C-alpha positions as CSV (number, residue, x, y, z in Angstrom):
1,M,-0.1,-0.1,0.3
2,N,2.0,3.3,-1.1
3,A,1.9,6.9,0.6
4,A,-0.6,8.0,-2.1
5,T,-3.1,5.2,-1.0
6,L,-3.0,6.1,2.9
7,T,-3.0,9.7,2.5
8,R,-6.5,9.1,0.6
9,L,-8.0,7.0,3.2
10,P,-8.6,9.6,5.8
11,A,-10.4,11.6,3.1
12,A,-12.4,8.7,2.5
13,L,-13.6,8.1,5.6
14,A,-14.4,11.5,6.0
15,L,-16.4,12.0,3.1
16,A,-18.3,9.0,3.2
17,A,-19.4,10.2,6.8
18,T,-20.4,13.4,5.7
19,L,-22.5,11.9,2.6
20,G,-24.0,9.2,5.1
21,A,-25.0,12.1,7.3
22,C,-27.0,13.9,4.5
23,A,-28.7,10.9,3.5
24,T,-32.7,11.2,3.9
25,A,-33.7,9.0,6.8
26,Q,-37.4,7.8,5.7
27,N,-36.0,7.0,1.9
28,P,-32.8,5.4,0.7
29,D,-33.5,5.5,-2.7
30,P,-34.1,9.5,-3.4
31,L,-32.3,9.1,-6.8
32,E,-34.3,6.2,-8.2
33,P,-35.5,7.8,-11.5
34,L,-31.7,8.0,-12.4
35,N,-30.7,4.7,-10.8
36,R,-33.5,3.0,-12.9
37,K,-32.1,4.4,-15.7
38,V,-28.4,3.3,-14.8
39,F,-30.1,-0.1,-14.1
40,A,-31.5,-0.5,-17.2
41,F,-28.0,0.3,-19.1
42,N,-26.5,-2.0,-16.9
43,E,-28.8,-4.7,-18.1
44,A,-28.5,-3.9,-21.4
45,L,-24.8,-4.2,-20.8
46,D,-25.0,-7.2,-19.4
47,Q,-27.2,-8.9,-21.6
48,A,-25.6,-7.8,-24.7
49,V,-21.9,-8.5,-23.8
50,V,-21.3,-9.5,-19.9
51,E,-23.2,-12.7,-19.9
52,P,-22.3,-14.2,-23.3
53,A,-18.6,-13.6,-22.3
54,A,-19.3,-15.2,-19.1
55,R,-21.4,-18.1,-20.3
56,G,-18.2,-18.4,-23.0
57,Y,-15.6,-18.1,-20.3
58,R,-17.0,-21.0,-18.5
59,A,-17.8,-23.1,-21.1
60,V,-13.8,-23.1,-22.2
61,T,-12.1,-22.6,-19.4
62,P,-11.5,-25.5,-16.9
63,E,-12.6,-25.3,-13.4
64,I,-9.5,-25.4,-12.2
65,V,-8.2,-22.3,-14.0
66,R,-11.2,-20.6,-12.8
67,T,-10.8,-21.6,-9.3
68,G,-7.2,-20.5,-9.2
69,I,-8.4,-16.9,-11.2
70,D,-11.0,-16.4,-8.0
71,N,-8.4,-17.4,-5.6
72,V,-6.0,-14.8,-6.8
73,F,-8.5,-12.0,-6.6
74,S,-9.5,-13.2,-3.1
75,N,-6.3,-13.5,-1.8
76,F,-6.1,-9.5,-2.3
77,K,-9.6,-9.0,-0.9
78,D,-8.2,-11.0,2.4
79,L,-5.5,-8.0,2.8
80,W,-8.0,-5.4,2.6
81,S,-10.4,-7.1,4.9
82,A,-7.4,-7.6,7.1
83,I,-6.7,-3.6,7.4
84,N,-10.7,-3.1,7.5
85,N,-10.6,-5.7,10.5
86,V,-7.9,-3.5,12.4
87,L,-10.0,-0.3,11.7
88,Q,-12.6,-1.6,13.2
89,G,-11.1,-3.2,16.3
90,K,-11.0,-6.5,15.5
91,G,-8.3,-8.3,16.4
92,E,-8.9,-11.9,16.1
93,A,-10.7,-11.3,12.6
94,A,-7.6,-9.3,11.4
95,G,-5.4,-11.8,12.5
96,N,-7.2,-14.1,10.7
97,D,-7.3,-12.4,7.2
98,W,-3.6,-11.6,7.6
99,T,-3.0,-14.8,8.1
100,R,-4.8,-16.2,5.2
101,F,-3.2,-13.5,3.0
102,V,0.5,-14.7,4.1
103,T,-0.1,-18.4,4.0
104,N,-1.7,-18.3,0.4
105,T,0.8,-15.6,-0.9
106,T,3.5,-18.1,-0.1
107,I,2.7,-21.5,0.3
108,G,-0.2,-20.7,-2.2
109,L,1.8,-19.5,-5.0
110,G,0.9,-15.8,-5.0
111,G,-2.6,-16.9,-4.1
112,L,-3.2,-19.5,-6.7
113,L,-4.0,-21.8,-4.2
114,D,-6.2,-21.5,-1.1
115,W,-4.3,-23.3,1.5
116,A,-5.5,-21.3,4.3
117,T,-9.5,-22.4,4.2
118,P,-8.2,-26.7,4.6
119,L,-6.2,-25.1,7.3
120,G,-8.8,-23.9,9.2
121,V,-8.2,-20.0,8.8
122,P,-11.7,-18.1,8.8
123,R,-12.0,-15.9,6.0
124,H,-14.3,-12.1,7.2
125,N,-14.9,-10.2,4.0
126,E,-14.7,-6.8,5.8
127,D,-14.5,-3.9,3.6
128,L,-14.3,0.0,4.3
129,G,-18.3,0.4,3.9
130,Q,-18.7,-2.1,6.6
131,T,-15.8,-0.6,8.9
132,L,-17.9,3.0,8.3
133,G,-21.2,1.7,9.2
134,H,-19.3,-0.2,12.7
135,W,-18.8,3.6,13.5
136,G,-21.8,4.8,12.6
137,V,-22.1,6.3,9.4
138,G,-25.2,5.6,7.6
139,P,-25.6,4.1,4.0
140,G,-26.8,7.1,2.7
141,A,-29.0,7.3,-0.5
142,Y,-28.6,4.0,-2.5
143,L,-27.0,4.3,-5.7
144,V,-26.6,2.2,-9.1
145,L,-23.6,2.9,-10.4
146,P,-22.5,2.6,-14.1
147,L,-21.1,-1.3,-14.8
148,F,-20.4,-1.6,-11.0
149,G,-24.2,-2.1,-10.0
150,P,-25.8,-1.6,-6.9
151,S,-24.0,0.5,-3.8
152,S,-24.8,3.4,-1.6
153,L,-23.0,6.6,-0.9
154,R,-21.2,4.9,2.0
155,D,-19.8,1.6,-0.1
156,A,-19.1,3.8,-2.8
157,A,-16.1,5.0,-0.8
158,D,-14.6,1.6,-1.2
159,L,-14.5,1.5,-4.8
160,P,-11.2,3.0,-5.3
161,F,-9.6,0.7,-2.6
162,T,-10.9,-2.5,-4.0
163,T,-9.2,-1.6,-7.4
164,Y,-6.0,-1.1,-5.7
165,F,-6.1,-4.0,-3.7
166,S,-6.6,-6.4,-6.8
167,P,-4.0,-7.6,-9.0
168,V,-4.7,-4.3,-11.2
169,V,-1.9,-2.6,-8.9
170,F,0.4,-5.0,-11.3
171,T,-0.2,-3.7,-14.4
172,D,1.7,-0.9,-16.5
173,S,-0.8,0.2,-18.7
174,T,-4.2,1.5,-18.7
175,L,-4.8,-1.7,-21.2
176,E,-3.8,-4.3,-18.9
177,A,-5.7,-2.6,-16.1
178,V,-8.7,-2.7,-18.1
179,S,-8.1,-6.4,-19.0
180,V,-7.7,-7.4,-15.1
181,S,-10.8,-5.5,-14.5
182,G,-12.3,-7.2,-17.3
183,L,-11.5,-10.6,-16.2
184,R,-12.7,-10.1,-12.8
185,V,-15.9,-9.1,-14.2
186,I,-16.4,-12.1,-16.5
187,E,-15.6,-14.5,-13.5
188,V,-17.5,-12.9,-10.8
189,R,-20.6,-13.1,-13.8
190,A,-19.4,-16.6,-14.4
191,Q,-20.3,-17.5,-10.8
192,L,-23.8,-15.4,-11.1
193,L,-25.6,-17.2,-13.9
194,D,-27.7,-19.5,-12.5
195,A,-28.7,-16.8,-9.2
196,G,-29.4,-14.3,-12.2
197,K,-31.8,-16.4,-14.0
198,L,-33.7,-17.2,-10.7
199,I,-34.0,-13.6,-9.9
200,D,-35.7,-12.6,-13.5
201,D,-37.9,-15.8,-12.8
202,I,-39.3,-14.9,-9.4
203,A,-38.6,-11.2,-9.4
204,L,-41.8,-9.0,-10.5
205,D,-39.8,-5.7,-10.2
206,K,-36.1,-6.9,-10.8
207,Y,-34.9,-3.2,-9.5
208,S,-36.9,-3.1,-6.2
209,F,-36.3,-6.8,-5.8
210,V,-31.9,-5.9,-6.2
211,R,-32.0,-3.1,-4.3
212,N,-33.8,-4.4,-1.3
213,A,-31.6,-7.6,-1.4
214,Y,-28.7,-5.3,-1.2
215,L,-29.8,-3.2,1.4
216,Q,-30.4,-5.8,3.5
217,R,-27.5,-8.2,3.2
218,R,-25.4,-4.6,3.6
219,R,-27.0,-4.2,6.7
220,S,-26.7,-7.7,8.0
221,L,-22.6,-7.4,7.4
222,V,-22.3,-4.1,9.5
223,Y,-23.6,-6.1,11.7
224,D,-21.5,-9.3,11.2
225,G,-25.0,-11.1,10.7
226,A,-26.5,-10.1,13.7
227,P,-28.3,-7.3,13.3
228,P,-30.7,-5.6,16.0
229,D,-34.7,-6.5,15.5
230,A,-35.1,-2.7,14.5
231,P,-33.2,-0.9,12.3
232,Q,-32.5,2.5,12.9
233,D,-34.4,5.2,11.0
234,E,-31.1,6.0,8.8
235,E,-31.6,2.5,7.7
236,R,-34.9,1.8,7.1
237,Y,-36.0,1.3,3.4
238,D,-39.5,-0.1,4.1
239,L,-41.1,3.3,5.6
240,P,-42.7,6.1,3.1
241,A,-40.9,9.4,3.1
242,K,-41.7,12.1,5.7
243,P,-43.8,14.9,4.1
């Protein structure tokens, strides 16, 4: 992690805290008209390019190769997760994720092989959005980002760091960076092919289904899977807006 990235971290924390505080308490999706347009764009792009590429990738790439690629990206995520666990004061979880990163980077050949899981070292998958939520920053307005999909003002602060903590950091040109990022998009989409079809089959309004599922999942992650019975006002997304 270079000095420039360390310098940007406090600024990202402050910005996300400000944006989260400015969110409308009773309406998590004040940008819904714009979000729906971006959602439609993403859906069209997925149907025309991403899904066919993912199906082709899954058809021609051996499973062992796909697993290795996923392991490499996940190994970088373990390092970022360890840092976020430190920021949240979760020492044991930070140690677990750091151990995973060191183990898989060394005897796992740069992350291609996941030795940490069979050794019983748990993964925690923390990110900056969860760290901000841990310290009381609300999710802010729901966002649909072009290409990246569902997010929120708080969670969007994590995006540049997630990009940095990936094989993209080793690329030497924009073309290489785009190629590596594109590979990750296709690899993840290949894992979600069956889930995407299920959503298409059961959702009457796919936009609302994805939004509600995203907000519920992120809230659960912030509270480590044990959210309070009654959501705080700033996290309610099922209440009408106040007049």
